[in-house]
N, C-alpha and C positions, 0 to 999 in steps of 0.2 A: 465313304469319307465323312458324311454327315454324322454317322454313328460314332466314328472314331473321335470326331471333334467334340461331340457331346460327352463321350466317356472321358476325354482328356480334361474338359472343363469341370466335370464332376470330381475327377481325381484331384485337381488343383484345389477345389473347394474343400475337399476332405482332408488332404494332407498338408495344405499350406499353413504355416504358422500364423498366429494372430497378427504379428508384426508385419508379415508380408501382405495380409489382407488390408491392414491399416494403410500401408503404403499405396495401395491401389485407389484409395479414396482421397478426395480433395479435402484437406482439413478445413474446418470452419474457423478455427482460431489461428493465432500467430505466436511465434516465439520471439520475444523482444530482442534477444541476443542476436538473432539472425537479421535484424533490420539495421539500416543506416540511421543516423540521427534525424535527417529530414523525414525519413519514413516513420520513425517513432513519433515525430511531432504530429503527424497526421492521424495517428491512431490513439494517442493518449488524450482522449476527449473526456468531457465530464460524464458522458453516459457509458464510457468503457468500463468493463469489469477486468481488473488486473488480478491474475492468480499467481500467488507466490508459493511454490512447493517448499515444504519444510520436512526434511528427513535427515536424521543424524548421519553424518559422513563416516563416523567411526564410533560404534557403540556395541558392546557385547550382546550376543544373542545365542548363548550356549555354545557347545562344542560342534554343533551340526549346521549352524548358520553363520554367514559372514558378518564381520563388523559393519560392512556397508549395507546391511539388510534394509534399514529404513530408507536409505538413499535410493536403493533399487526400487522399493515400493513407491516412493514419492515420484520418481522418474516415470515409472510405469503409469501411475494414476494421472500424472500431468499429460502424458501422451494420449491417454484415453480422453481426457477433457478437451485437449486442443483439437482432437478429431471430431468431437461431437458438439462443441459449444463455441459461440462467437466471443472469444476472450483473448486477452493478451497475457501470455505466460511469461513471467519475469524469471531471471535466474534464481536458483534455489538457495535456501538458507541451510547450510550444512552443519553449522554450530548453533546450539541453543541450550535449553535448560534440561539436563538429564542427570540429576544428582544421585539417582538410585543405583548407578552401575559403576561408580568410580573405582571400586576395589578390583575391577577386572581389567587387566592390561589392554590398552588400546582404546578404552572408553574415554570420551571427552565430555565436558560440560562447561557452560558458562554459568555465572551466577544469575539468579532470577532478574536482578536489576539490569545486568548487562544484556541479557537476552531480550528483555523488554525494550531497552534502548536501541539495540540493533534492529529490532523489528520496526520500531517507530521511525528511526532515521532512514531506513531503507525505503519505507513507504512515503515519508515526506519528500525524499529525493525525487520520487516519481510524481507525487501529487502536485508539486509546484508547477507542472505542465498542464494541469487541469483535471486529472482523474480523481474521482472522489469515492469510488467503490473498489474495495480490495478484499480478496478472499485468500486466506492462508490455507493451503491444502496440507492440513496437519496430519502427520503420521505418528505423533507422540501422545503421551498421556500427561506427563509432568509439564510439558510445554504450555498447557493451558494456564498455568500459574504465572506465566509471563505474558501470554497473549491477551488475557482478560484485562490487566491494567493498561496494556498497549492500546487496546480498543477504546478504553475510556479516555486516554490522553489524546488520541487521534480524533475522537468525537468532538472534543473541545475546539478542534481546528477545522471542523466541518467535513471530516473524513469518516466514512463508514467502513469499518473492518469487521468481517465475520470470519469464522474458521471452522474446520471440520471437528465435530464432536466425535472423535474416534471411538472412545469407550462406549458412548451411547449407541452409536451406529452398529458397532460390532456385537454388542450384547443383544440387540434386537434381531439382527440378521442371523446370528449363530445359535440362538436359543434352541431351535428345533433340531439341530444336528450335533450340538456339542455333547461329548461323552465324558470329558475329563471332570475330575472332582472339583477343580478350581484352578485359578491361575490366569495370568494375562500376558506373560512375557516368554517369547521363544517356545510357546506352548502348542497345544493342538491346533488352535485357530491360526496363529501367526505362521506356524510351519506349513499348514495346509495352504495358506495364501501364497507362500513362496513356491510350493510345489506346482501351483497353477501359473504364477507369474514368471518364475525363472527356476525351473527344476534343477538346472545344472549347478545352482548355487547352494543346493541342499544336500547334505550327506546323512541320509536316514540311518546309516549304520552306526552313527554316533549319537542319534537322538535318544534322550533319556526322559524318565519321569522324575521330577523332583518338586514336591509341593508341600509347603507348610502354611496353614492358614495365617493370614496377616490382617491386622486392622490399621487403618490410617494409611497415609501415603506409603507406597512401596519403597523400601530401602533394603536392597540385597547386600548380604555380607558373605565373605568366604571364611569368616572366623566363627567357629562354634562358640556359643555363649556371648558373642558380641551383640550390641544393640542392632536391631534390624531383623530381617528374615534370612535365615541361613540358606544358602544354595551353593554347593560346591561347584556345580556345573554352570551356574548363571541362568539355568532354566527355572521358570516358576510356572509349573503346570505339567502336562503330559504330552510331550512332543511325539511320542511313539504312536499316538492315535491319529496322527495327521494323514490326510489323503488328498489327492488332487481334486477329487469330486467335491469334497467339502470346501476346498479353496475356491473352486469355481462359484459355488453358491455365495460365499462370503464376498469375494472380490466383485462379482457382478452386482450384488446388492449394494456394496459400498460405492461403486462407480455411479449407480443410479441415485444414491443419496447425495453424493457430491454435486452431481448435475442439478439436482433439485435445490440444493443450497444456493448454487450460483444463480439460478433463475429467480429465486426468492430475493437474493441480493440485488439483482438487476432491476426488479420492480420496486425496491425499497427507496425511500427518500432519505438522502444523507442528512445528518443533523445540521442545524444552523451553527456556524462557528462563533466562538466568542470574539467580539471585536478586539483588535489589538490595542485600541485606545482606552479600553476599560481600565479603571483605576485598580491598582493592586490593593490588597487588604489593608496594608499600611504603607503610606508614602513616606519615604525618608525625608527628613527636613532638608530644604535647599541648602547647599553648601555656602559657607560664608565667603566673602571676598578673599579673606586671607587663605582659607582652605583651597579656594580655586587657584589662587596665585601660586600656592605651594604644590598644587597637583598638576592637572592637565592645562597646558598653555591656553587653550581656547575656552576654558571655563566649564566645559562639560564634564560631568563625572563619567566614569566608564559605563555605569548602568544607564545613564541618560543616553549616551551615544549608541549603545546597543539597542535601546528602545526605538530611537529615531531611525536607525538604519533598518530596523525591522519593518518599517512602513513600506520599503521597496518590495520585500517578499510578500507582505500582506496585500498590497495593491495588485501585484502580479497574480497572486493566488485567487483573489476574489474576481478579478476581471476574467481570468481563464475559466472560472466556474460560472460566469454569467450571473454573478450574485450582486445585483445593484444595491441591495439594502446594506450588506456588510461592507461593500466598497465605500458607500457614502458615509458610513460611521467612522471612517478614517479622518473625515473633516469635522471641524467644530460646527456648532449649529449655524453660525454666521460665516463660515469659511467660504472661499470662492475659488473659481478657476477663471483666469483671463486668457483667452485664445489669441493667437498671433494677429488676427484681424481686429482685435480690440473688443470683441463681444465678451460679455461676462456672464458666467453662471454664479449666482449669489445664493448661498444658503445650502445646507445639507440636503433638504428636501428637494430642491431644484436639481441638485447633482444626482440624487437617487432617481428622480423621475426621468431625467434625460438618459441616464445609463440604462434604465429599464426599457426605454424606447429603442436604444441601440441594440441591446442584447436580444430583443424580439425580432430584429430584422435579419433576413437571410444573409445580407451582405456582411454582417458582423458575427454570425454564428460560427463558433469555433475559433474566433480570432484570439491571438496572444498579444499581451501588452506588457512586456517586462520593463521594469525600471532598474537602473543601476546608479547607486549613489556614489559620489566621489567625496568631496570635502564637506564636512559637517562643522559649522562654526557657531558656538553658543555666544550670542551677544550679551545675554544675561543668564542667570541660572534657570530662567523659565522660557527663554525665547532662543530659537536656533534658526540658522539659514543653511539650507542644503543645496548643493550643486550636483548635477548628475546628467544622465542622458536617458532617453526613452526609445523604444521601438514599438511599432504596431504592425503585426504581420498576420497573414491568413485572411485578409479581407477579399471580397469579390465585388464586382459591379452588379448592376441590376440584372444583367444577362447571365450572371454566374461565372464570368471570366475572372480568373485570379488577378489581383492587383499586386503591384510591387510592395516591398516593405517600406513603411514610412518611418522616419527617425528624426531625432533632433535633440536639443539640449533642454534642461529644465532647471528651475530654481523654486524651492519650496521655503516657506516660512512656517515653522511649527512652533506651537506654544503649549506650555503646561497650564491646564486649568484645573478645576475641581474634579474633573473626570479623567485626568491624566493628559498625556501628550495628544495633540490633534493638529491637523493641517489647517492653518489660517489662510494661506495664500499659495496658489499653484500657478506658476507662469512657465511657458515653454516656447521654444522656437521650433520651426520645421524646416528641414533641408528641402531644397527643390526636388520634386518627384516627377516621374514620367506620366503620372495620372493623378487627378484630384482625389482627395480622400472623401468617401461618401459620408454625408452627415444629414441628420434630420432633427437637430436640436432646436425646437421651437417652443420652449416652455417658458413660463415667467422667470425673469432673472436676466433676460437678454434685453438690452435697451432697444426700444422701438419694435420689438417683435411680439406679436400677440400670443 
């Protein structure tokens, strides 16, 4: 019986598909789409690495590979990552920048500007809950022309975005085994990868060799003599040289490289965001009384109101990231906070120092403090009053016991100075709660407190 059991276990190890073996292991990461929103709130922390798979949902890959080839690859790589790394994997981006293949039916592409915006907005939607490290699991080449500017835009908001250098990784890994003359699309290497990842999606009977040297960004065309690189089949390289063994070498090397990228990102320090109160390069002249009377009833220009309402998201973002410095920059140098018991924090530096104390406490670690603005009323062209509400959740007491959500109403006075709009006064009320809010604010600026 013992011999039979050992033989059976050996047989399972030999013949079981990789996906079956994955399923037997407990994954280290999480799929965001499988969580409820309260669960997502607990995992989208400042130290979390969020992985976003990027693979074209429909893009030509010659006559022997499916239009969904890149999506299959990105899904497979995401599963490998979630098994091996403590990450949160977000839903994939199936549409992006793939301009080289549009002459082949079924291929889709966004403009570079749209692809950049989709990337940025998807990440900002998750970053507002605290996460500052994002990794795009990139299975494209032209996609980098949208990902690079997206990373720069996000860096200005304190978010670190990195992505897979697919070309660089594949070139290094495949150099010892590559036989084809040249090419990078539906070729020897990409087809070998699919023979390893999903052999049922490959029809090697229809694999062809089609390669013409090309300079500059690849642009395939089905029209002889037309601008670009001619390829009747959509292949650029020699798919007939593909083997599963080559695919194993390439895929396993790529997985190792992606995991290395993620750990490097995890150790990296996100950039400091630009404060929302910073002055734009050129401030528009304040509107005249006549212009304001003919425009918005409350005296605010549309741009003024957008800037003022942006303070709510900026406050929430900086608090969720535990960023006392940039949170305090929302206030003017002499701005203040008056608490419901009458104690006052006066001055930007006092507000920064007190928030730094809070963020260092275990009781406040990982807390969320969203603001929601309601009415914005400009009393002059440079002064506005804002009404809204606030919440503070995710706190614990000294023993680590979770505390209830605290909430109340708020009123802000914001003013435009030489450095742009800033908070001059912050007042708030607090609804009765089942437990007191923990606080250790004992910095200069409080009357009678040393």
